[in-house]
C-alpha positions as CSV (number, residue, x, y, z in Angstrom):
1,M,-3.8,-68.9,18.4
2,S,-0.9,-70.6,16.6
3,F,0.5,-69.5,13.3
4,S,-0.7,-72.7,11.6
5,V,-4.2,-72.0,12.8
6,Y,-4.0,-68.4,11.5
7,R,-2.8,-69.8,8.2
8,V,-5.7,-72.2,8.0
9,V,-8.2,-69.5,8.8
10,F,-6.6,-67.1,6.2
11,L,-6.6,-69.8,3.5
12,S,-10.2,-70.6,4.3
13,I,-11.2,-67.0,4.0
14,L,-9.2,-66.6,0.8
15,I,-10.9,-69.7,-0.8
16,T,-14.3,-68.4,0.2
17,L,-13.5,-65.0,-1.5
18,L,-12.2,-66.6,-4.6
19,I,-15.4,-68.7,-4.9
20,A,-17.5,-65.7,-4.3
21,C,-15.7,-63.7,-6.9
22,S,-15.9,-66.5,-9.5
23,K,-19.6,-66.6,-9.0
24,V,-19.8,-62.8,-9.5
25,V,-18.0,-62.9,-12.8
26,E,-19.5,-66.2,-14.0
27,K,-20.3,-65.8,-17.7
28,P,-23.9,-66.4,-18.8
29,N,-24.7,-69.3,-21.2
30,V,-26.5,-68.5,-24.4
31,L,-29.2,-70.7,-26.0
32,L,-30.1,-69.5,-29.5
33,L,-33.4,-70.9,-30.8
34,Y,-33.1,-70.0,-34.5
35,M,-36.3,-70.4,-36.6
36,D,-36.7,-70.5,-40.4
37,D,-39.5,-68.5,-42.1
38,L,-41.3,-67.9,-38.8
39,R,-43.4,-64.8,-38.9
40,P,-44.6,-63.0,-35.7
41,E,-48.0,-64.7,-36.1
42,L,-48.0,-66.2,-32.6
43,N,-50.3,-66.0,-29.7
44,C,-47.9,-63.9,-27.7
45,Y,-48.0,-61.4,-30.6
46,G,-51.8,-61.1,-30.3
47,Q,-52.7,-63.7,-32.9
48,S,-55.1,-65.8,-30.8
49,H,-55.8,-68.3,-33.6
50,I,-52.2,-69.7,-33.3
51,H,-51.4,-72.5,-30.8
52,S,-48.0,-71.6,-29.4
53,P,-48.1,-72.1,-25.6
54,N,-44.3,-72.7,-25.2
55,I,-43.1,-69.7,-27.1
56,D,-45.8,-67.7,-25.3
57,A,-44.4,-68.8,-21.9
58,L,-40.9,-67.9,-23.0
59,A,-42.2,-64.4,-24.0
60,S,-43.9,-64.0,-20.6
61,R,-40.6,-64.4,-18.9
62,G,-38.5,-62.3,-21.2
63,I,-38.6,-59.2,-23.5
64,L,-40.7,-59.4,-26.6
65,F,-39.9,-57.1,-29.5
66,T,-42.9,-56.1,-31.6
67,N,-41.0,-54.1,-34.2
68,A,-38.0,-56.3,-35.1
69,Y,-36.9,-56.7,-38.7
70,C,-34.4,-58.7,-40.7
71,N,-31.9,-57.0,-42.9
72,V,-32.5,-59.2,-45.9
73,A,-35.5,-61.6,-46.3
74,V,-33.8,-64.7,-47.5
75,C,-32.2,-67.5,-45.5
76,G,-28.5,-67.6,-46.4
77,A,-28.0,-63.8,-46.6
78,S,-30.0,-63.1,-43.5
79,R,-28.1,-65.6,-41.3
80,A,-24.8,-64.3,-42.6
81,S,-25.8,-60.8,-41.8
82,M,-27.0,-61.5,-38.3
83,L,-24.1,-63.7,-37.3
84,T,-21.5,-61.1,-38.6
85,G,-23.4,-58.0,-37.5
86,L,-23.0,-56.6,-41.0
87,R,-25.8,-55.4,-43.3
88,P,-26.0,-56.6,-46.9
89,T,-24.4,-54.6,-49.7
90,Q,-24.4,-55.1,-53.5
91,Q,-21.1,-57.0,-52.9
92,R,-22.1,-59.3,-50.1
93,F,-25.1,-61.3,-48.6
94,R,-27.1,-61.3,-51.8
95,D,-29.2,-64.4,-51.7
96,Y,-29.8,-67.8,-50.1
97,K,-26.6,-69.2,-51.6
98,T,-24.5,-66.9,-49.5
99,F,-21.4,-68.2,-47.8
100,V,-19.9,-66.0,-45.1
101,Q,-16.4,-67.4,-45.8
102,D,-16.7,-66.1,-49.4
103,D,-18.6,-62.8,-48.9
104,A,-16.9,-61.7,-45.6
105,P,-13.8,-63.9,-45.1
106,D,-12.3,-61.5,-42.6
107,A,-15.4,-61.0,-40.5
108,L,-15.1,-62.0,-36.8
109,T,-18.4,-63.9,-36.5
110,L,-20.5,-64.1,-33.4
111,P,-19.8,-67.8,-32.7
112,Q,-16.1,-67.2,-33.4
113,L,-16.0,-64.4,-30.8
114,F,-17.8,-66.6,-28.3
115,K,-15.2,-69.4,-28.9
116,Q,-12.3,-66.9,-28.5
117,N,-13.8,-65.9,-25.1
118,G,-13.7,-69.5,-23.8
119,Y,-17.2,-70.6,-24.6
120,T,-18.1,-74.1,-25.9
121,T,-19.8,-73.4,-29.2
122,I,-22.1,-75.9,-30.8
123,S,-24.0,-75.5,-34.0
124,N,-27.1,-77.8,-34.1
125,G,-29.3,-77.8,-37.1
126,K,-29.5,-74.9,-39.6
127,I,-27.6,-71.9,-38.3
128,Y,-25.4,-70.8,-41.2
129,H,-27.4,-71.7,-44.3
130,H,-24.7,-74.1,-45.5
131,L,-23.4,-76.9,-43.3
132,D,-19.8,-76.3,-44.5
133,D,-19.7,-72.6,-44.1
134,R,-17.2,-71.3,-41.4
135,M,-17.1,-74.6,-39.7
136,R,-14.0,-73.5,-37.7
137,D,-16.3,-71.0,-35.8
138,W,-17.6,-73.9,-33.8
139,D,-16.4,-76.6,-31.5
140,E,-19.0,-78.9,-33.1
141,V,-21.2,-78.7,-36.1
142,W,-24.1,-81.2,-36.3
143,R,-27.2,-81.8,-38.4
144,P,-29.3,-84.9,-38.5
145,Y,-28.0,-87.5,-41.0
146,A,-25.3,-85.3,-42.3
147,F,-22.3,-87.1,-40.9
148,E,-23.7,-90.6,-41.2
149,T,-22.3,-93.0,-43.9
150,N,-24.3,-92.5,-47.0
151,P,-24.7,-94.9,-49.9
152,K,-23.7,-92.3,-52.5
153,G,-20.4,-91.3,-50.8
154,L,-21.5,-87.7,-50.8
155,K,-19.9,-85.0,-48.7
156,P,-21.9,-84.3,-45.5
157,T,-23.3,-81.0,-46.8
158,D,-24.4,-82.6,-50.1
159,W,-25.9,-85.6,-48.3
160,W,-27.9,-83.4,-45.9
161,E,-29.1,-81.2,-48.8
162,S,-30.5,-84.3,-50.4
163,L,-32.5,-85.3,-47.3
164,W,-33.7,-82.2,-45.5
165,R,-37.2,-82.2,-46.9
166,D,-37.6,-85.4,-44.8
167,Y,-40.9,-86.8,-46.0
168,Q,-42.2,-89.5,-43.6
169,L,-45.0,-90.9,-45.8
170,Y,-43.6,-93.6,-48.2
171,E,-45.4,-92.3,-51.3
172,N,-44.0,-88.7,-50.7
173,A,-40.5,-89.9,-50.1
174,E,-40.6,-92.0,-53.3
175,V,-41.7,-89.0,-55.3
176,Y,-39.0,-86.9,-53.8
177,K,-36.3,-89.5,-54.6
178,A,-37.5,-89.9,-58.1
179,T,-38.0,-86.3,-59.1
180,N,-36.3,-84.1,-56.4
181,R,-39.7,-82.6,-55.9
182,G,-42.5,-83.5,-53.5
183,P,-45.7,-82.2,-52.0
184,A,-45.6,-78.8,-50.3
185,Y,-47.0,-80.2,-47.1
186,E,-47.4,-83.5,-45.3
187,K,-49.5,-84.7,-42.3
188,A,-48.1,-88.0,-40.9
189,N,-49.1,-90.0,-37.9
190,V,-45.6,-90.0,-36.4
191,P,-44.0,-88.9,-33.1
192,D,-42.4,-85.5,-32.8
193,S,-39.0,-87.1,-32.9
194,A,-39.5,-88.5,-36.4
195,Y,-38.7,-85.4,-38.4
196,I,-35.4,-83.7,-38.6
197,D,-36.4,-81.0,-36.2
198,G,-37.4,-83.6,-33.6
199,L,-34.0,-85.4,-34.0
200,M,-32.2,-82.0,-33.7
201,T,-34.2,-81.2,-30.5
202,R,-33.1,-84.5,-28.9
203,K,-29.5,-83.7,-29.7
204,V,-29.8,-80.2,-28.1
205,M,-31.3,-81.8,-25.0
206,R,-28.4,-84.3,-24.8
207,D,-26.0,-81.4,-25.2
208,L,-27.5,-79.6,-22.2
209,E,-27.0,-82.7,-20.1
210,Q,-23.4,-82.8,-21.0
211,L,-22.8,-79.0,-20.7
212,K,-24.3,-79.0,-17.2
213,N,-21.1,-80.4,-15.9
214,D,-18.8,-78.4,-18.2
215,D,-16.5,-75.8,-16.5
216,R,-16.9,-73.5,-19.5
217,P,-20.0,-71.4,-20.5
218,F,-21.7,-72.4,-23.7
219,F,-23.1,-70.9,-26.8
220,L,-25.6,-73.6,-27.9
221,T,-27.9,-73.4,-30.9
222,A,-31.0,-75.1,-32.0
223,G,-31.5,-74.3,-35.7
224,F,-35.0,-75.4,-36.7
225,I,-36.2,-76.1,-40.3
226,S,-39.8,-75.5,-39.4
227,P,-41.9,-73.7,-40.5
228,H,-39.9,-73.7,-43.8
229,L,-41.4,-75.5,-46.8
230,P,-42.4,-78.3,-47.1
231,F,-44.9,-77.8,-44.3
232,N,-44.3,-81.3,-42.8
233,A,-45.6,-81.9,-39.2
234,P,-46.9,-84.8,-37.1
235,E,-50.7,-85.2,-37.4
236,R,-51.4,-84.0,-33.9
237,H,-50.2,-80.5,-34.6
238,W,-52.4,-80.3,-37.7
239,E,-55.3,-81.0,-35.4
240,N,-54.8,-77.8,-33.5
241,Y,-56.5,-76.1,-36.4
242,Q,-59.8,-76.8,-38.2
243,L,-59.5,-76.3,-41.9
244,Q,-62.9,-74.7,-42.1
245,S,-61.8,-71.9,-39.7
246,I,-58.7,-71.0,-41.8
247,K,-59.1,-68.0,-44.2
248,E,-57.1,-66.6,-47.0
249,P,-55.7,-63.2,-46.2
250,A,-57.8,-60.2,-47.0
251,N,-55.0,-58.8,-49.2
252,S,-54.5,-62.1,-51.1
253,H,-54.1,-60.2,-54.4
254,A,-51.5,-57.6,-55.4
255,S,-53.0,-54.2,-55.2
256,D,-53.4,-52.1,-58.3
257,S,-51.0,-49.5,-56.8
258,E,-48.2,-52.0,-56.3
259,P,-45.5,-51.7,-59.0
260,A,-45.3,-54.8,-61.1
261,A,-41.5,-54.7,-61.0
262,L,-41.7,-55.2,-57.2
263,Q,-44.0,-58.2,-57.3
264,F,-42.4,-61.6,-56.6
265,P,-43.4,-64.8,-58.5
266,S,-42.9,-67.1,-55.5
267,Y,-40.2,-69.2,-57.0
268,E,-39.6,-71.4,-54.0
269,L,-43.2,-72.7,-53.8
270,R,-43.2,-73.6,-57.5
271,Q,-40.6,-76.3,-56.8
272,Y,-43.2,-78.6,-55.2
273,T,-45.6,-81.0,-56.8
274,G,-49.2,-79.9,-57.1
275,I,-48.3,-76.2,-57.4
276,P,-49.0,-74.4,-60.6
277,P,-46.2,-72.8,-62.6
278,I,-45.0,-69.2,-62.4
279,G,-47.7,-66.9,-63.7
280,E,-50.6,-69.0,-62.4
281,R,-52.4,-68.4,-59.1
282,V,-52.5,-71.1,-56.5
283,D,-56.1,-72.3,-56.3
284,D,-58.2,-71.6,-53.1
285,E,-58.2,-75.2,-51.8
286,T,-54.5,-75.5,-52.1
287,A,-53.9,-72.1,-50.6
288,L,-56.0,-73.0,-47.5
289,S,-54.1,-76.3,-47.2
290,L,-50.8,-74.5,-47.4
291,I,-51.8,-72.1,-44.7
292,H,-53.0,-75.0,-42.6
293,G,-49.7,-76.7,-43.0
294,Y,-47.8,-73.6,-42.1
295,Y,-49.8,-73.3,-38.9
296,A,-49.2,-77.0,-38.1
297,T,-45.4,-76.6,-38.4
298,V,-45.5,-73.5,-36.2
299,S,-47.2,-75.6,-33.5
300,Y,-44.8,-78.4,-34.1
301,V,-41.8,-76.2,-33.6
302,D,-43.4,-74.7,-30.5
303,A,-43.7,-78.1,-29.0
304,L,-40.0,-78.8,-29.6
305,V,-39.1,-75.4,-28.1
306,G,-41.1,-76.5,-25.0
307,K,-39.0,-79.7,-24.7
308,I,-35.7,-77.8,-24.8
309,I,-36.9,-75.2,-22.3
310,T,-38.1,-77.8,-20.0
311,K,-34.8,-79.6,-20.1
312,L,-33.0,-76.3,-19.4
313,K,-35.1,-75.8,-16.3
314,D,-34.8,-79.4,-15.1
315,L,-31.1,-79.0,-15.2
316,E,-31.3,-75.6,-13.4
317,L,-29.4,-74.1,-16.3
318,D,-32.1,-71.5,-16.8
319,R,-30.7,-69.5,-13.9
320,N,-27.7,-68.4,-15.9
321,T,-28.7,-68.9,-19.5
322,I,-29.8,-66.2,-22.0
323,V,-32.4,-67.6,-24.3
324,I,-33.0,-65.9,-27.6
325,L,-35.8,-66.9,-30.0
326,V,-35.6,-65.3,-33.4
327,S,-36.3,-66.1,-37.1
328,D,-34.2,-65.3,-40.1
329,H,-37.1,-63.5,-41.8
330,G,-40.9,-63.6,-42.1
331,Y,-43.0,-65.3,-44.8
332,N,-45.9,-64.4,-47.1
333,L,-48.9,-66.7,-46.9
334,Q,-50.5,-65.3,-50.1
335,E,-50.5,-61.7,-48.9
336,H,-50.2,-59.5,-52.0
337,G,-50.7,-62.7,-54.1
338,Q,-47.2,-63.9,-53.1
339,W,-45.8,-66.9,-51.2
340,G,-42.5,-67.1,-49.4
341,K,-40.0,-64.5,-48.5
342,W,-37.5,-62.2,-50.3
343,T,-40.1,-59.5,-50.9
344,Y,-40.0,-55.9,-49.6
345,H,-43.3,-56.4,-47.8
346,Q,-43.6,-56.3,-44.0
347,T,-44.8,-60.0,-44.0
348,S,-41.4,-60.9,-45.4
349,A,-39.3,-58.6,-43.3
350,Q,-40.8,-58.5,-39.8
351,V,-39.6,-61.2,-37.4
352,P,-40.4,-62.5,-33.9
353,L,-37.7,-61.7,-31.4
354,I,-37.8,-62.8,-27.8
355,I,-34.9,-62.5,-25.3
356,S,-35.0,-64.0,-21.9
357,C,-32.0,-62.9,-19.8
358,P,-31.6,-63.7,-16.1
359,A,-29.6,-60.4,-15.6
360,I,-32.5,-58.3,-16.9
361,K,-34.9,-58.3,-13.9
362,R,-38.0,-57.5,-15.8
363,S,-40.3,-58.9,-18.5
364,G,-42.6,-57.2,-21.0
365,R,-42.7,-56.0,-24.5
366,T,-41.3,-53.1,-26.5
367,G,-42.3,-51.5,-29.7
368,A,-38.8,-50.1,-30.3
369,L,-37.6,-50.5,-33.8
370,V,-34.7,-52.9,-34.0
371,E,-32.9,-55.0,-36.7
372,L,-31.2,-58.4,-36.7
373,V,-27.7,-57.0,-36.9
374,D,-28.3,-55.6,-33.4
375,L,-28.1,-59.1,-31.8
376,Y,-24.4,-59.3,-32.2
377,P,-23.5,-56.2,-30.1
378,T,-26.3,-57.1,-27.7
379,L,-24.7,-60.4,-26.9
380,V,-21.3,-58.8,-26.7
381,E,-22.6,-56.6,-23.9
382,L,-24.7,-59.2,-22.1
383,C,-21.9,-61.7,-22.0
384,D,-19.0,-59.2,-21.7
385,L,-17.2,-60.6,-24.6
386,R,-13.7,-59.3,-25.0
387,G,-11.5,-59.0,-28.1
388,G,-11.7,-56.9,-31.2
389,H,-15.0,-57.5,-32.9
390,G,-14.1,-54.9,-35.5
391,T,-16.6,-52.7,-37.3
392,I,-20.1,-54.0,-37.1
393,D,-23.4,-52.3,-38.2
394,G,-25.6,-53.1,-35.3
395,E,-26.2,-51.4,-31.9
396,S,-26.8,-53.1,-28.6
397,I,-30.5,-53.2,-27.6
398,V,-29.7,-53.9,-23.9
399,P,-30.9,-50.3,-23.0
400,L,-34.2,-51.1,-24.6
401,M,-34.5,-54.2,-22.5
402,E,-33.7,-52.4,-19.3
403,Q,-36.2,-49.5,-20.0
404,L,-39.1,-50.7,-22.2
405,S,-40.4,-47.2,-22.8
406,R,-37.2,-46.1,-24.6
407,A,-37.4,-45.3,-28.3
408,G,-35.6,-47.6,-30.7
409,K,-33.9,-46.6,-34.0
410,E,-35.3,-44.0,-36.3
411,H,-35.0,-46.4,-39.2
412,V,-33.6,-49.7,-40.4
413,L,-32.4,-51.0,-43.8
414,I,-33.9,-54.0,-45.5
415,N,-32.5,-55.3,-48.8
416,N,-34.1,-57.8,-51.2
417,R,-32.4,-58.3,-54.6
418,N,-32.0,-54.7,-55.8
419,A,-34.9,-53.3,-53.8
420,Y,-33.9,-51.3,-50.7
421,T,-36.4,-50.5,-48.0
422,I,-36.1,-47.8,-45.3
423,K,-38.4,-48.9,-42.4
424,T,-39.3,-46.3,-39.8
425,S,-41.7,-46.7,-36.9
426,R,-44.5,-45.5,-39.2
427,Y,-43.5,-45.8,-42.9
428,S,-42.0,-48.4,-45.2
429,Y,-40.3,-46.9,-48.2
430,T,-38.8,-49.0,-51.0
431,E,-36.8,-48.1,-54.1
432,L,-36.0,-50.5,-56.8
433,L,-32.6,-49.3,-58.1
434,D,-30.7,-49.8,-61.4
435,S,-27.6,-51.6,-60.2
436,R,-25.4,-49.8,-62.7
437,N,-26.1,-46.2,-61.5
438,N,-28.6,-46.3,-58.6
439,K,-31.3,-44.6,-60.6
440,V,-34.8,-45.2,-59.3
441,I,-36.7,-47.6,-61.4
442,T,-39.8,-47.6,-59.3
443,R,-40.8,-47.0,-55.6
444,A,-43.4,-47.8,-53.0
445,L,-44.4,-46.1,-49.8
446,Y,-46.8,-47.5,-47.2
447,D,-48.1,-45.7,-44.1
448,H,-48.3,-48.4,-41.4
449,A,-50.3,-46.1,-39.1
450,V,-53.3,-46.4,-41.4
451,D,-52.4,-49.3,-43.7
452,G,-50.8,-52.1,-41.8
453,R,-51.6,-54.6,-44.6
454,E,-49.8,-52.4,-47.2
455,E,-52.7,-52.3,-49.6
456,M,-52.1,-48.7,-50.9
457,N,-48.9,-47.5,-52.4
458,I,-48.8,-43.8,-51.8
459,A,-45.4,-43.0,-53.1
460,E,-46.7,-41.0,-56.0
461,Q,-49.3,-39.0,-54.0
462,A,-48.5,-35.3,-53.8
463,A,-49.4,-35.2,-50.1
464,Y,-46.5,-37.6,-49.3
465,A,-43.8,-36.0,-51.5
466,G,-42.0,-34.6,-48.5
467,I,-41.9,-38.0,-46.8
468,V,-40.6,-39.6,-50.0
469,D,-37.9,-37.0,-50.4
470,S,-36.8,-37.4,-46.8
471,L,-36.6,-41.2,-46.9
472,H,-34.9,-41.1,-50.3
473,T,-32.2,-38.9,-48.8
474,I,-31.7,-41.2,-45.9
475,L,-31.3,-44.2,-48.2
476,H,-28.8,-42.5,-50.5
477,N,-26.8,-40.8,-47.8
478,E,-26.8,-42.9,-44.6
479,Y,-26.8,-46.2,-46.5
480,Q,-24.7,-45.1,-49.5
481,A,-22.2,-47.9,-48.9
482,N,-24.9,-50.5,-48.9
483,I,-26.4,-49.5,-52.2
484,A,-23.2,-48.5,-54.0
485,P,-23.3,-50.1,-57.5
486,V,-21.1,-53.0,-58.4
487,K,-18.5,-52.4,-61.0
488,N,-20.0,-52.8,-64.5
489,G,-23.4,-53.3,-62.8
490,E,-22.8,-57.0,-62.2
491,F,-23.6,-58.7,-59.0
492,K,-20.9,-60.7,-57.1
């Protein structure tokens, strides 16, 4: 055999090996389905009254976490916390107005780390709470309408903020334009693509088609508004539920044992027409319609998730794409007489979390206790992201995915205003602290083993004094940096 033939054979073998090696080290893609106000009231979580077939199907192929919690139950702060891997403190991530670039300007965020590792990063819809927060973290930032020419000459973020409630019925849109208020729910005979979430879904599907032929892996997001207020959804999704079958929660009033200082007046809901002012209870008819509307938006967002997942499969991208479905926090639907989030109750703090990863050759569910700051290091491990991601507060949950029987964390921290909650697998313990000196103003303890609805605060019962002391010590020792008072007792 001549030298030239040997050379051809050698080069052929070398090329084959290089191709094989490139496939071995091929980075996985990531598709983040980021929900707003979605509580784990889904069929796959055992709630058979909810119509969520597409999320259920995703759960059947992945790992479903039944004990996942946000670190702060309000949009802006929760998203900042999850995407930086940092828990809130009295100096950062305080409320919905949070900007990462202000509160943690030196943080290496998750999308920024993906970008540094050669990923195409695209923010679609609501990912950071604010459109113009840390825009440099992404190759592209997109929200429906935001970058279109607008008659008022507003900045993209201001223009989008003026439109996101997105009423499709003429009379509702006119009220919104005139008063900056509008109804808390809407049922319109329109296609799924009519509302903002439908437009965003179409954009994500177009992105997948383009990314299919990209040489780089992608970190692609779909940030849904639904099921956030107003509960606007096409009529067909309302029809999944009969109003007469919907009930108010059994614990629809605050219990006598709940400290008044920990009760929340549901500010967000009060911004809508037809809702009574603070201090007045929502009437039963309105309450049932609100719950109906919330369910309708859950089914609406489920249908949109189905469209995205179908496109992912049709393009055969599912073979190497990690899909994560998560919410920024939960939501109260009149439990404890409260509506919305930003409360210390489990209904505000518990979130759905589903991770479908091709490299994890199993599916199932785990009751391991996890928190949203854990997603950052989990993706670092799954995607083998390199580069200094600095000090973060989360821990990778990959071991929990690989062995579903493993125990999770002993406790997680949840912060809402100046109330701090230690959640264990059994107990939820909350202290409302004086921001000047960390003295305890009031406290609450719930035993989820016997009181899953949190109807009896047992913090002052002598039988639980040892539990209270133990959880108090954990809060003030292990999370001392998170509860440290602000200078002069003033928030940032």
